N, C-alpha and C positions, 0 to 999 in steps of 0.2 A: 498287160500291166499285172504285176504280181499282187496277190491278195494275201494278207496275213491272217493267221488264226492264233489264238492263245490257248494253250493247254495247261492243265495243272496235273502234276505227277505227285502222288502221295504214297508213302510207305509207312506201315505200322511196324516198328522195330523194337526189339528187346535190347536195351542199351544199359551201360553201367552207371552207377550213381556217382556224381561229382558235384558238390555244392559250391557255388561261387556267388559273389556279390559285387555290386557296383556296376555302373554303366555310364556312358557319356551321352547326354541328351543332345538332340539335334539343335542347331542354331535356330532361333525362333522364326526367322524369315526365310530359311533355306529350304528349298523344295527338293534338294538332292540328298542322298545318303552317302554317296561317294562322288568324287570329282568326275564330271561328265560334260565338259565344255568341248563338244565335238566340232562346232563351226567357229565360234568365237566366244567372247565373254559378255555379250550383250544381255543375255538372260542369266538369272541366278547370281548376280554380282554380290548379293547379300551372303552368299556361301563362303566368301573369302574375307579374311581379316588382313588389311593392308597396313604396313608399318613403314616408317621413314618416308622415303621419296616414292614409294610404289603408288601407282595410280592406274585407272582405266583410261586408255587413250583410244580415241575414235577417229578413223579416217574413212577408208572404205568399209572397215569392220572394226569392232571393238576388240582391242587386244589388252593383255595385262602387261603394262610397262613397268618393269621393276626399277629401272633407273634410266634417266634421260641422258642425252648427249651433252652432258655438262660435267665439269670437274667436281670432285668431292661429294658424290651422291652415294647413298646406301639405302636399300629397300628390301622388304620381305613380304611374302603373301602366303597365308596358311589357310587351308580348307578348315572350316569351322567345326567339323565333326571328326573326331579321332577315328583313324582307319585301322582295321585289323592288318597287321604287318608280320606278326610272328609266324603265321602259317604260310607265308609267301604272298607275292603280289606281282602284278604286271602294270606298269604305267607307261603311257605314250604321250609325248608332247611335241609341239612344233615351235621352234624358236627362230628369231631373226634378229641379227645384230647389224645396225645401220649407223652411218655417220652423215651429218648434215653439213652443207657448205663446203669449205676448203678441206681437202683430205688431211687427216691427222691420225696419229697413232691410236689404234683401238685399245680399250681396256674396260673392265678387267675380266668380265665374263659373268656367268651365272652358276648356281648350284641347285640341284634338286636335293632337298634335305628332309630327313626323317628325324623328328625330335620330340621329346617329352619334357620340354622346358616350360613353354607357355605360348599362348597365341600372340603375345607381343614380342616373341623372341626375335632379336636382331643383333648380329655381330658387328664387326667394325668394317671400315671402308678400304678402298684401294685393293691391294693384293689379297686381303682377307675375304673378298667377294661376299661380304655381308653375313658370313656364318662363323668366321674364325677370329682369333686374336689379331691385332694389328693397330696401326695408327699411332705408334709411339716411336721415339728416336733412340731410346736406350732401354736395356732390360731393367727390371723385370716387366714383361708384357703378357701376363697370363690371366687376365681378368675379363677380356672383351669378347671371347668366343662363346658361342651358344653351348651350354653344357647339355649333356644327355642327348647328343646328336650324332648323326652320321650323314655326311655330305658327299654327293657325287658332283664334283666341280667340272665346269667346262671353261677352262682358263684361256684367256686370249692375250695375256701380257707376260712378258719375260721379266719376272721380278728380280732374278739374280742369275745371270747367264753362267756364272762360274760354278755355283754350288746348288742353289735351291731349286730353281725351275729350269730344266734343260732347254725348253723352248717356249715360244709365246703361243702355242696352239696345242694344248694337251688336255687329257681327261684324267682325273684322279679320284680315288675314294679315300675319304679322310674321316677318322674318328679317334678321339683320345680315350674312349672307353670308360671303364670303371676302375677305380683304385679303392680297394676295401669296400666295394659296393657304392662308392661315392662317384657320381658322374663328373667327368672332367671337362672344362671348357675346350671346345674344339680348336684345332690349329691347322693352318694351311702349310706348315713346314713339311717338305718332302725328304730332305736329306739331313744328315748329321751336321753339316757345315752351314746350317741356316744362320744368317747374320744377326738374327734376333734371338732372344731368350725364349724360344717357342719349343715345346716338346714335338718330336717327330711323330706324327699321327697317320702316316701313310699306310693304307691297307693294300692298295693296288693302283697302278697307273699305266697309261700308254703314252709314250713320248710324242707320237704323231698319229692321229686317227685317220689320216689319209684325206681329210677334208679341211679346208680353211674355213673355220667357223665364222670369222668376221668378214666374209666376202659379200655381205649384203643380201644373200639369198636365204630363203627359208630352209631349215634343216629339221629332219624328223629324228627323234630319239625314242627308243623303246628300252626300258630297264626292266629286267626280270629278276626276282629274288626267289630262290627255291630253298626252303628250310632244310636242315639236316633230317635224314630219314631214320636216324637211330638216336638213342637217348644218352649214350655215354659221352663224356666231356670232350673227347677228341674229335667227335664228329662235327663237321662244319657245313654250313649252307653254301650256296653259290649265288653270286651276283653277276649278271651279265649286262653289258651296255652295247646297244646296237645303234649306230649312227648312219642314217641315210641308207638303210638296208644292209649294212655290213656289221658283223659282230666285231667290235674293236677292243673290248676289254672283258675278261672273265677273271674273277678273283674269289677266293674263299673267305667267307665271313658268316658269322651267326649273330643275328641282330640282338638276341637277348644277352649275348656276352658283351655287347657294346653299349646297350641302353638299358635303363630301367623301364620296362614296359608295364602298363597298367593291367588290370584284370581283363582277360580276353586277348592279351597281346597287342594292344592298340597304341598308336602314337599319332601325333599331328604330322601331316605331310604338306610340302609346299616348296617355295623357291626363295632364294636370296640372290642379291646382286650388289655390285659396287663399282664405282669409278674412282680414279685418283687424279693425278695430274693429266693423265691420258683418259679418254672417255669415248663412249658410244651409246646409242640406244639399245637397251636390252629388253626385247619384247617376247612374250609367250603368246603364240597365236591360237593354240588350242591345247586341251589337256584332258586325258581320261586316266582314271586309276581304278584298277580292278583287284580287289582282294582275292587271292587264289583260294584261301580258306577262311571261313568265318566261324566263330563259336557262338552258339545260342544257349542262353540260360532259359530253362523251361520250368515253370512252376505248376504244381498240381492244381488243376481246376482253373488256371489262369488263361489269359489270351495267348495266342500263338506268338512266338518270337520270330520275327521276319528278318531274314538276311537278304539284303538287296545286292545283287551283283550288277555292276555298271549302271546303277540307278533304277533297276527294276524294269518291269514290262512297259511302264510309261515312257521309258527311254529306249525301247526296242531291245531290251535285254531280258533278264529273268530274275527271279527271286526264289529263296528257299525258306520255308517256314516249318516250325516245330511246335507241337502242343501235346502235353501229357494227357492221357486218358484219365478222366476224373474217377479213379477207383482207389479203394483202400490199400491196394498192394503197392501203390506208387509212393515214392518219397516226396518231400516238400519241393525240392528243386534239383535239377541236374544240368549238365552242360554237355553238348555234343559239338563236334566240329565237322563242317561240310566243305569239301574242296572240289569245285568243278574243274574238270580236266578236258579242254578241247582236244578232239581227236578227229582225224580224217575219217570220212564216212566209210570208205572201204576198209581202213584199218580197224575200225570199230566192228564192222561186220565180220571180219576175219576172227576177232576175239569171240564174237557170239557164235559163229559157225563151228568153232573148235569143239563145241558140245553138240553132237548130232541130235540131241533131243530137241533142239530149237530150230532144226532145219535151216532154211535160208532166211532167217529173220532180218529185217531191215532196221537200221538205227535211224531214229528221228534226227533230222538236220535242224539245228537251232539257228535262228536269226541272231546275228551279232554275238556268236558264242564266246569270242575272245575279248569282247569289249572294244575291239578296234575296227568293227564293221565287217569282220569275216564270219561267214557261216560255216558251221561244222557240227558234227555229232558231239555229245558231251557224256563223259563218265562222271558220276558223283561219288567221291570218296568220303565215307562216313567213319570218323574215328572219335575216340574219347580222350581228349587231352588230359594229361596228368596221371594216366595209368601206364604201367610197365608190365608186359609189352603193350604198346598203344593199341594194337589191332585187336587185343582180346577184350577190351572195354570192360575190365573188371572181372569179378568172380561170379560164380553161379548164384550167390546170394545178393549181389549188387546189381539188380536189373530192374527195368521198368518197361511198361508198354506205352508207346507214344505214336502220334501221327506226324509224319514228316512229309513235306511236299515241295514242289517247285512250280512256278508259273513261268512260261517262256513263250517266245514268239517264233513262228516259223513261216516260211513262204510256201504256198502250195506248189509252186513250180519246183521247189527243192524236194518235195515229198509226193510226187505224182502217184507213185505206187500206192501210197496210203489212201489217197482220195479215190482212186479207181477201185480199190478193194472195199473201202468203206461204203461205196455206193451199191455194192452187191450184197455179200453176206459177211464181210469182215467186220472190223479191221484186224482181228486177232492181235490185240495189243499185248505188249510184254512189259513188265517192270522187273527186269532180271537182276538177280543178286548173286554176288560171288566174293571170293577172297583168294588172291593169288598166293597167300602164305608168306609174303614178305612183311616182316614186323614193321608196323607203323604205316605201311603203304599197301592197303588191301587191293588197290587197283593195279598194282604191278603184277604182270603175269608170272605164274610159277616158273622158276628157272629150270624145272625139270622138262619143260616143253611137252609134257604129257597131260598133266592135270589141267582141265579147262578153267579159265578164269571165272566164268559164270556157271553156277550149278543149279539154280532154281528160278522159276518164274513166280513171283509173289503177287501178281496182278489180282486185284479184287474188283476193280471197276474202272471204266473208261468211257468217256463220251465227249462228243463235240456238239455243243448245244448252239446251233447256228454258227455264225461267224462274227465275232472272233473268240468266243469263250468256250471252255471245256474243262472237264475234271477227270482225274483218275486216282485210284487208291490201290494199296497193296499191303501185305502182311509180311512180317519177318520173325524168325525165331533165333536171332543171332545178335552179335555185337558189331565190331568193326567190319566194314563191308564195302563193296563196290556195287554201284547200281547204274543201269542204263535203260532208257526208254526205247522200245522197239515196236514195230508192227509187222504183220505177216509172220507172226511168231509160230514156229512149229510146235506141235504138241497140244494145241488147243482144238477142241471140237465145239460146234455150236450146241446149245442146250437140246436135250432130247424131247421128243413129242410122242405121246401115245394116245390115239383116238380109239375109244371103245364103242362110241355111238355118235353118229350113224356108222353103219358098216356098208361094204360094197354089196348091196342087194336092192331088190325092188320093194318099195313101200306103197301102200294104198293111199290114194289121194284123200286128204282130210283137211278141214279148216283148222283143226287143232294141230299145232306144231309138235314135232317129235322132241324127245328129251335127249340133249347132247351131253356126252361125258368124255372128258379128255384130261390129260396130265402133261405138264411141262416139267422136266427134271433138270437139276443142276448139271452142268458139264463136269466131267471127272478128271480131266487131264491138264488143267491149267497150271498146276504147281510144278510138277516134274522135279520134285526135291530129291537130292541124294541122301537126305536125312529123313526123319519121321515127318509125315505130313500132318498139318493141323488145319485141314480144309473144312468145308469147301472154300475155294478161293473165288473164282467167278461163280455167280449164282444167277438164278432166273430173275429177271427184272420185270418182264411183262409176258403174259400168256393170253392171247386174244383170238377169238373166232371171227370168221367172215364166210360168206357163201355167195355163189353165183348160180343161177340168176336170182332175182328178187331179194337183193341185199336188205331191203326195208324190213324183211321178216327176221333179220338178225336180232337175237336176244341172248345176252350173256348174263345169266342170273348170279353166278358167283365164281370167283377165281382167286385162289391164293397160290402164288408160284410155289411149285414143289408139292402141292396138294391137289387132289381131284377137283377139277373145275366142272361146272354144269352150265348148260345153256339150252337153247332151242334151235331146231333146224326146220326148214320150211318143207311142208307137205302139201301146200295149197296149189302149186303149179305143176302140171304134168311135164314129164321130160327128165333129162339128165341134169343133176345138180352137182356142184362141186362145193363140198364143205371143207373149209381151210382153217387150220390153226397156225398162227405165227407166234413164235417164241423169240424173245430177245434177252440176252443175258447182260450182266452188269458191265461186260467189256464191250458191248455194242455188237456182238456177233448175233446173227439172225438165222433162225431155222424155220422151215415151212413144211408142213405135212398136209396132204390133201386126200380126202376120201370122196370117191364118186359114188353116188347112189341114184336110183331111178324112182320116179313117182309115176304111177299109172292109175 
């Protein structure tokens, strides 16, 4: 049976100033910060706002039924907390379209929708699939679609075989965008010859995804959005749709060009559906949504801003938090953006090993790293939205010192080397920092294939306090950067130990103990920076004496790590004694020094 442990990774970084305001409060009764309905919708139903005919339907399990197998239905369901979408996201859901009784024509499908209209947003029925204009017999028909929205529709009805919809089983991306900054109602029109007075709002489509969506079977969809990596207007992001394990649609789109996003680049996410004269049950069986990047507003002296990925550690995932040091040199508030990037363990270790200073460091494997139940290593990409170039995070005069961290879950079975090492003298943890030099994407390796991505180990502390909790910290002297958590990290030495008394000699037996003197010193090699060091990084945490035999005579009178410690050593028992000093640094690395002396 696998046992999980939770670790916290923290880095103190110098970041640029960017003041922002406004946030979306969580729904009063919602225990989730992002959609995380992995099994069904039986729990956390209060996290969804249902409109129209949408309801929770229970048979063997509770599903989100957007519309039933009846004519003239329309429904929508929105997660009650706006989600960060500008920086990218990945969402996965399972749907099932079924018909009851005598077989009849299925219609009309569902849409996954990103919108900043309202929690009550609901478009029209029939071929409008609940997000678009429709439901009128003559033009103009431009008032019923959800404004400020982008929809990925899974259409199951052929609305116009000649012009509009080429077949009854297709996927399309629809948004009417902004005109003069004003959001336009969305439309389901795909072609210029649409029979109604709808604007053509097609961004991308696939005529046949290779799967019959209305076959009564469950189908799995994964949608990924990657934002543009540069700041000029012609740069476009990428949206991909994967159906039942096959990438069926890739199109170029930039969300902020299609929608008015609020502070932090957030919007509501959810589903719409509709039926017309033809109909079917439209059920969502499960749903997860993972923001790929989240922005944190941090205030001087205030509480940490917590960014939950996949619902945080309580849901088997992880979170990231940020807090300004309460010092006069810090501004009132700033914003940073963190993007977790799942990466194969071996690929991660190749990036780390590219710098020989880190030897054969091992990347930690996170539980549920991608929010879809898959374990992998993670890179953390830290940038400063609003600055150009983004990776610079402002000028030399626009900086602050902050504490950043993540909490995550991992299986011991996935990190066996760590537990083996930690049980001896390790774990030699790393909190590696780097920048590949690609503007806005510091986790992208340098295209010269020479400069290593990771240049320094900023670790200052690490511990696993029992199971399942632990903490770690690090420092940084830079801005936009890439981070990875490692163990068995090259370049680290355990803390030094110097024993000046007792020494290797023979002492005369006495009832009065001898005076012990020893010093534990900070390790000197934890940072390995290519720039100027601001250490020490790992420091001495404990420095303690013991001896064999007669440990009851042990007395440690004073000890300050890094300073001379004093104690007593036993002279009451004849024979050979072993006086031992054990030092442990803030990374959990242990060193032992033993002096043998004789008493006669």
